[in-house]
N, C-alpha and C positions, 0 to 999 in steps of 0.2 A: 454419562451425562444425566439421564433421567433419574437414576438412583440417587446421585448426588443432590440434584435439585429437589427430589422427594424429601430427602433428609432436611434440606434447608427450609422447605415449606413447613414441615412439621415442627422444626425448631422455632421458626418465626411465630407459628401459631401458639406454641406453648409459652414462649418467652416474649409474648406480645408487648408487655410493658417495657421491657428492655429495648426491643426493636424500635418502638415508637419514640422512646426517650433518646436513643442514639440518633435517629433521623432529626428529631427536634433540636438536639445539640449541634448536629452538623449544620442545620439551617441557621441556627443562632450564630454559630462561629463564622460562617461565610458571610452572613448578613452584617455582623460586626466588622468583618474585614472590608466589606464593601463600603460601609459608612466611613471607615478610617482611611481608606485608600485615596491617594491623590486623584484628581479628575483625569479622565482619559483625554489624551491629546489626540486630536484628529489629524492623522498624518496625510490625509488627502488620498486621492485616487492616483495610483502610479501604475505604470505598465512597463517594466524593464524590458529592454531589447527592441523597442520600436523607435523609429526616427523622431517622432514628435516628442517623446519623453526625453530623448537625448538632447533635443533642442531646448526644452524647458530647463534641464540640468545645466546646460551651457549658459543660458540666460542668468540663472541664479549665481553661477560662478563668476561671470564677467560683469554683471551689473549688481554688485553688492548693495544690499539695502533695498533693492527693488525686487519684490517677489513676483516670479513668473506666474504663480497661481493666485495672486491677489485678486480680491473681488473687483468686479467692474459693474458700472451702471451706465446704461446708454439712455439718456433723456431725449425724447423726440418732441420737437415743437412744430405744430402745424398751424398756419395762419387761418383766420376765418375765411369763408368763401368770398372770393373777389379781392382778397388782400394778399400781400406778400409778407413773409417773415422778416424781410430786409427793411420794411418800412420803419421809420424812426422810432415810433412808439413800441412797436413789436420788438425791435432790436434791443431797446433799453430793457424790456421785460426779460428777454433771453439772457442778456449780459448780467442783469441783476441776479437771476437764478443761478447762473454759473459761478458768480462771485460768492454767493451764499454757500454753494456746495464746496467750493475750493477751500473754505476756511474750516472745514470739518477736521476734528482732531486725528482721524484715521485716514484722511485723504492724502494720497501721494500726488495726484494731479487732477485738474479739471480743465479740459480743453475747450476754449471758446470756439464755437462753430464758425464764427466769422473770420477769425484768424487762421483756423485750420482748413478753411474753404469747405466746411462740411454743410453746405447749403445746396439744395437741389437746383437743377438747371432752371426750373420754372419759378424758383424763389419762394415756393409755398412751404417748404419743409426744411428744417435744420435739426442737427442732433449734436449733443455735447456728450463726450465720453469722460466719465469720472472713474479714476483708478484708485483703489484703496491699498493700504499697506498690509492688510490682513485678509484672510480667507473669508468667504461669505458667512460661515457659521461662527466666526470670531468677531463679527461686527457688533459694536455696542448698540444699546437702545438709542443712545444719543445720535449716533451716525444715521441710524435708520429713520429716526424722527426728523432729523435735519433734511434728509432726502425727501421725505413725504411733505414736509413743510414747504420746501422750495418748489416742488411740483404743484402743490395746491395754490401757492401764491401766484404762480404763472398762469394757472387755469383761471383764477379769479380775474385776471386782466383781459380775458377773452380768448386766449390761445387754447388750442387743444394740446394737452401735454400728457404723454404717457412715458413709462419707464420700464426698461427690461434689463436683462443681465443677471449675473450671479448674485449681485448685491440685493436684488429684489426677490429672488427665489424664496418661495415658502418651503422651508425644509421640514415642516411637520408632516411626516408620512402617515400612512394608515396605522392606526393604533387602537386605542381602547374601544372605540365604538364597534369596529369590525370584529374584534376579538370577543367583546361582550355579546354581540349577536350570535357569534359562532358557538360560544359556551351555552347560551340559552337554548339554541336549537339542539345542541348535543344533549342537553338535559332532557328535552322533550323526547328525542329519539330513543335515548336510553331508558326512559320511563316506559315508553311503549314496548320496547324490546324485552325488558326484564319484568315489568309489572310490579315493581317495588321501588319505593323512594330510596331506600338504603342501597339497593343494587345499582340504581342510577346515579346516586350521589357519590358512592365510593370511588369509582373511576375518575370522576371530576376532582374529588378531594386529593387523591394521590397524584393526579396529573399536575394540579396546581402546586402541590408540594414539590414535585420534581422540577417544575419550571422555576419555582422560587429558589431552590438550591442551585440550579444551573445559572440563572441570571445573576444571583448574588456572587457566585464564584467568578463569573466573567467580569463583573464590576470590580471585584477585589483584585483580580490579576490584570486589569486593563492597562494600568500604568506600567507595570513590570514587563508585560509582554507586548506593549505597543498596540493594544487593541483599540479600535476607534469606537465611537458611540453607536455606529451602525452595525458593528460586528454581531451583537446579540439579537438582531431582528430575526434572522433565519433560525437561530437557536430557540427563540421563544415560540415561533410558529410551529416548528417541527417537534419541539419538546412537548408542547401541548397536544399536538396531533397524535404522536406515537404513544405518549403517556396515557391518553384515554384509550387508545386501541389495545395496548398491551394489558392494561388492567381489565378491560372488558373481556378479553379472551381468558384470563385467569379466573375471573369471577364466573363466567359462563361455564367453564369446565368444573369449577367447584360445585355449582348447582347441579350439573349432570351427575357428578359422583354422589352427591347427597340423594339424588333421585334413585340411585342404585342401592341405597341402604347403607352407605358408608357413614361412619361417625364423623363429626365435623373436623376433628384433627386429621383423620385419615384422608378425608376428602380434600382438605387444604394441601396435604402432602402430595396427593396424586395430581391435583391441579397444577402444582408447581413443577412436578416431574414430567408431565405431558405437555400441557399448554405452555409451561415455563420453558421447556426445551425449545419449542417453536419460537417463543419470544426471543430467546438468546440468538438463534440463527437469523431470525427476521431482523433483529437489531444489528447483527453483524453485517448484513447486506446493506442496511441503511448507512452504517458507519463507513463501509467501503465506498459507497457512492459519494458521500460527503467528503471524506478524506481525499478521494480521487480528484476533487476540484483543484488540488494543488498542481495537477498536470497542466492546467490552463496557463499557469504562469502569471497570474494576477495576484499580488500579495494580499489585497483586501479580500478577494474571493477565497483565497487559501485560508485566511484567518476565519472568515465566516463559516467555511465548511468544517474546519476543525472544531470551532466553538459549537456548532450545531451537532457534530458527531459526539462531542462531550455530553451535550444535553440528552442525546439518545441513549448513551451509556448509563446516565443517571436514571432515565426512564426504565431501562431494563432492570437495574438493581432495585428500583422502587417496586416494580411488578413482582420480583422474586422474593422480596422481604417484607416491605410495608403492607402490600395487599394481603398476604396471608396473615399478617399480624392484625390488621383491621378485621379480617374475617373471624379472627379469634375473639375480638371484642363483640362482634355482632354475628354469631354463627347462623342464626335463624332469620335475622332481619332481612337478609338479602334474598330470601326465598319468596316465592309468590304468596300473595295474601291467602289464597286457598289453602296452601300447605301450612301456613302459620295458624290458620283458624281450625283446620281439621285435625291437626296434630299428626298428620301423616305426610310423608314425602313420597310421591309416586312417580315412577319413571314413565316418561311418555314414549311409547313404542310405536304409535300409529304414524300415519303420514302427516306431513306438514307441507308448507309451501315449498320448502327446499327439495323434498323428495319428489313432489309432483313435478316440479320444474326439471329435476334431473331425469326423471323417466321420460318426460317429453323430449328432451334432447337426445337421450339414449335411443329412442325410437326413430329419430330423424337426424342422425349425426351429420350426414352429408349436406342437406339443405341448410342446417344451422351453421355449419362450418363455412360453407360458401357465402352465405348471407353476411356473416360476421366479417370475413376476410375481405370480400368485395366492397362492403360498406365502408370499412375503415380505410381500405385502399383508395376508394374514390375520394374520401375526405382528405387523404394525404396528398393528392395530386397537386394542390396549390403550392406545396412546399417547393416544387421545382422552380417557382418564380420568387422564392424568398429573397427579400432585400434587407440586409442587416444594416443598422445604423443606430443613431442615438437621437430620438425625437427631442426637439428643443421647444422653444416658445411657440412655434407654429402649431404644435399639437395641443396647446393649452386651450381651455374654453375661451370664447370671445368675451366673456365677462371679466377676464383678468386684464390688468394693465400691461402685462408682459406680451400677451397675444396682440393687443391693440397696438403696442409699440412696434411689434414685428411687422404687422400689416401696414402701418403708416410708413415705416422705413422702406419696405419693399415697394410701396406705391411711389414714394418720392425719389428713391435712389436706385431702385432695382433690387431684385431678390438677393443678389450676391453681397450686399452691404450687411445682411444679417449674419454672415459667416465669413468674415475676412480671414485670409491666411496670413500667418506671421512667418516671415523668412528671416532666419538668423544667419548672418554672413560672418564666418570666422576667417578674418584676414590676418591672423597673427603671423602666418608664414609668408606674407606678401610685403614687399618693400613699399608699396603704395596702397594702403588700406582703402583710402577714399576712391581711388581709381578702380580697385577691385569691386567695391560696393556699387559703384556706378555701372560697371560692366554687368554685374548680376542684375541690377535694376533694369537696365536696357534690354537684357535678354528676356527677362520675365515679362516686361511690358509688351514685348513684341509677340508673345505667345497668344495664340487664339484662345479666346474665352476669358481674357483678363481685361477688366474695365480700367483699372488704374493701379499705380504703384506709388506709395507715399515716399517722400524724401527720406533718405537714410538717417537714422538716429544712432549716434555712436556712444559708446561707453567712455568713461574718463580716460582710460588707457589708449583709446583711439584704435583698438585692434579688432573690435566687434561692432557690427551694425545690425539694426533691426529695420526691416521693411514690412509695411502692411500692404497686402495684395488683395484687391477686391475682385472676385470672380463675377461673371455675368449671370451665373445661375445660382439657385438656392443651395443652402448647405447640404440638404439631403438629396439633391439632384444627382443622377448618375453622371451627368456631364462634369459636375464639380469633382467627383472622384477621378474621372479621366484627366482633368486638368492637373490635379495634384500629382498624378503619376507622370504626366508629361513634364511638369516643372522639375521633378526629381530626376527624370531621365536626361535632362539638360545639364545636370551637374558635372559629369565627366568632361564635357567640352569647356565649361567655365574653369574647372580646376586646371586643365592643361594650358589655358591661356593666361591665367592670373596667379596661380599658386594658392589662391584662396578657395574655400569651400563654403557651402551653405546647407542648411537644413530647413525643412518646412514643418511648421507646427501651428498652434492655434486650435481652438475648440473644434473647428471643422476637420482639420487634419488629424487631431487626436481621435475623433469618432471614427474616421475612416480607417485609421491604423488599428484601433481596437476591434472593429468589425472583422478586419482581415485576420488578425491574430486569433480571435475566438473561432472564426470559421475554420482556420487551420488546426486548432486544438481540439475541435469537436470529435473528429474521428479517433485520434489517439485516446481521448477521454473515454469514448464509448468502448473501445477495445479493452482498455485497462479495467474499467468498471464491470462491464458485462462479462469479460473473461474471468475475473476473480469471483464474481457472483456465480457463474456457471460451475466453477470448481467447488465453491461452497455448497451449492445445491446438489452437486454430485455426492458429496459426503452426507448431506441430510437425507436425500431420497434414495440413494444407492441405485440410481437409474441414469442411463445415458441420454434417453430421449426426453424425459420430463424437464430437466434443466434447459435443454435446447429449445423446447417448446415454450418454456417460460420466457426465455430471452427474446425469441422471435415475437411472441405476443406483446411483450413490453415495447419493442421497436414499433410495432403496428400502432399501439395506442399513442405513443409519443408523436409519431409522424402525423397521425390523424389530428391530434390536438394542435400541433403546430400548423397543420393545414387550415383548420378553422380559424386560428389566430390570423393567418395571412388573409383569409377570406374577409374577415371583419375589419381588422385594423390596417391592412395594407390596401386591399381592393375595395373596401367600403360596403360590402354586402351585409345589410342588417346593422350597420354601424349606428344609425340613428336610434335604434331600439335600446342600445347600451349607452346612449348619450355621448358617443364619440363624434366630435364636430369636425375633426380633421384627420384624414388618413395619411399614412406615410410609411417609412421603413419600420421594420420590427426591431425592437430594442436588441442591441448586440448580445447581451447576456441572456436573453430569453431562452434560446435553445439549451444552453448549459444549465440554467435553472430548472427547466422542464425535465431534462434528463436526470439531473441529480436528485431532485425532490421526488419526482414521480417514480423513478426507479426504486427508491427506497420504499415508498408506499405500495407500489405494485408487488414487490417481493414479499411485503407483509401479507398481502392478501393471498399470494401464491402459497407461501409457507403454511399459513393457517388453514387454508382450504384443502390443499393437496396432502398436507401431513395427516389429516384425519382420514383421507382416502388410503394413504399408505399404511396407516395404523390398522384400518379394517382389513386391508389386503394381507398384511403380515400376520394378522390374527386368524387367517383362514378363509375370509370371504372371497368369492369369485370377483374378478376385476370389475365387471359391470355393477355388481352389487356393492362393491367398495366405493364406487363413485356415488351411488345413491346414499350410502351411509355417511360419506363425507359431507354431502349436502344437507342431510338430516341434521347433523350436529353443528355445522359451521356456516351454512348459507345465511341464516337469519342474522348472526353476529357480524359476518363480513359485510352484508348489506347495510346494517346499522352503522358500522365503522365507515363505510364509503359515503353514506348519506351525511354523516357528521363532517367528513372532510370536504365534501362538495359544498355544504352549507357554510363552512368556515371560509373557504376560498371564494365562493360566490359573493360573500359579504363585501369583498374588496371591489367588486364591480361597481358598487354605488359611489366610490370615491370620485372626486373631481379630476384627479390627475390621470392622464391617458395611460401612462406607464403602469400605474397601480391597477387600473382597469384591466390592462393587458395581462399582467401577471395573474390576477385573480381569475380572469376568464380562462386563460390557458391552463392553469392548474385544475380548476373545476372541471373543465372539459376532459383533461387527461385522466382524472380519477373516474369520471363518468364512463369513459370509453374502456378503461382498463378493468374496472371492477365489474361492470355490468355486461360488457360485450366480450372482453377477452377472458376474464376469470370465470364468469358465470355462464358463458355460452361456448366460446371457442375451446376452452380447456376441457370440459366434459365431452364435447364432440370429438376432440382428438383422442382422448383417453378411450372413448367407446370404440373408435376405429382401430386403435392399436391393441386393445385387449391386454393380454398378459405381456405382450412385447413392450408395453409402456414401462414396465418395471425390470426390463432386461439390463444386465450389466455384464460385460465380459469377465470371465473368470480371473484373468490376471489383474484387472482393475479392481475387482472385488477383494482380492488379497492385499492390494496395495493401500486402498483407502481405509482410513481409521473408522472404527465403528462407534457411533455416538448415541445410538438408541434413542432417537427423537420420539419414536412412536411408543416408547415405554413398554417394550416387550418384556424386559426384565421385571418391571413392576407388576405386569399382569400375571407372571408366573409366581411372584412372591406374595402377592396380595390378592387372593381370590375373593369372592364375595364376602364382604365383612359386615354383615348386618349388625346394626347397633341396637342391642336390646333396650338401651335407655333412651332411644331416639324419641319415642312418643312422649315419654316423660319430660324430656328436655323441651320439646316443642310446646307441650302443654304448659310447662312452667313459663316459657317465654311468652306464650299467648296470654297467660293470666297475669 
């Protein structure tokens, strides 16, 4: 492996123009394909195998022309203080607004609240439900403008009018601003780390190039592969993250080799052979984690994972080919200013911050280990009360009309009106479909926790009915989850009496089913991903204990980060500092996202840090000295990489959406814990306690495992010190 990559690095350095032109041609080709490709069709969010999804599918089948996932808007009207919404003038205002909404070109129906009896008992609040023929992201500007105009006109008459629902959702997620801040902070960190504008700019340039190729490829293939517009979000974020990291490690190793007196081409080859080998295996661990998202069974998540895995593969190829080629264009510009001015590249052999910290840990391994494990363990304790769900309008800021509509509706009708359940009665096998629907309705209405059940609405064939069930509790309340289970448990009795069956769906039921499925898939996902990564690290480090230690450390950091997310976003500790106005359940996909993304980044840091220790140990250094050597060469770069990731993720905390805040805060916390507590403290402490046993491998396993030579042992034998006689002349020429 190391020898092959060494040759690749030297070839890319020598044939730099060809390499640069090939990558430029690839970018142009996929960019042209992206421009010519048909627009990506958003297939929506689906979850095969859950009851609520089956009910949606049945609705689309039995009610042709009416989309079960069509956008909805719930317009809430509140009368002024001391008045009722049923007063003649107020009633005319409401009816006029509903009529205006009903004539929209994409509107399937607009229900008059007075005919639908959607008026609160005290007469102060009413709501109209507008159903559209298309999904929220397919609504035209005309439809959105018509909704806003109707709401504004009703407000002008003196009523308080707010609107919620999927038709009102702002689908613009975190984007350019957060990414721009992240890149700016990355540039500053790299400049401080390398002390050279060229060395700081090269990783950014190659990372942006890689992201450009990846995103253009995703857009070009989106229609053919059924990729949605959101598929590339994770690919862009991780492609940028690992693209910077991988280039940083190669450039850092190139500078080290130049400091040893190597000629530029030889240094580029050795950087590709050593750091490049680590890049390959680090990239493989990330790909495993992302491809493993298919275990969860959510098509959208599977596509996002595979697209992001493709972006990581592109970043690896960029680091192994384009980075050495760019080093060929600017062989001396990436060195520190002192080296460029003096005409000499001197190797730094003294202590630095990394070696001083390593010696501190090596002198006190037990206290450091206990402090790290106990601290992360304490932060992980809140995970025991983790409540998964999908925060809705109640989690939005009070400055939004969606949140105000939610609050007005809960005040006027009770919290359950914000999350009605949809019951689909399949009476195709019953001789009396209307009687079967009536039986189901009466059974559900008598269930504790149900406020009301709407009259049955049948399809044209008369064999399928839809009921709307309003719970007495909020959509995210634990009692609502219990109610859904209770209603479903009543199904066998109904089937035995009528011959008909029913299924429970609706946004609330979908969120409950998703949370249950994700929770059930988390353990298998962990087993698959961590298991495969342990096998891969066995091959890389040829050690039994180092991979196990890496996996256990990762679990600690993920659980701790999930614990602080629960503390802030579920229990509300410090929520005000982050601008979180409403606490609630943790987003269902949050644990999966944390595990997948953080596992990849954590293994990056593990491979780059420990591979240098392994390299020093293989080359004859004692185990404790090898730890110090690893920190001397890698600690500064690993810290820089971690700071960049923390800055990128923390940038999303400033977004207004609670879910985006949650993701940014969780990822930033996880990287902080994993890089600075696990990798920089617990890892050296464990290695100090294990000594030579850390690198022990049973003889039979040693014979079975393939040898990949990540530490570049073959290179060290074949390329002893290769001082470059023309080095000073080259530097002087570059300087002048």
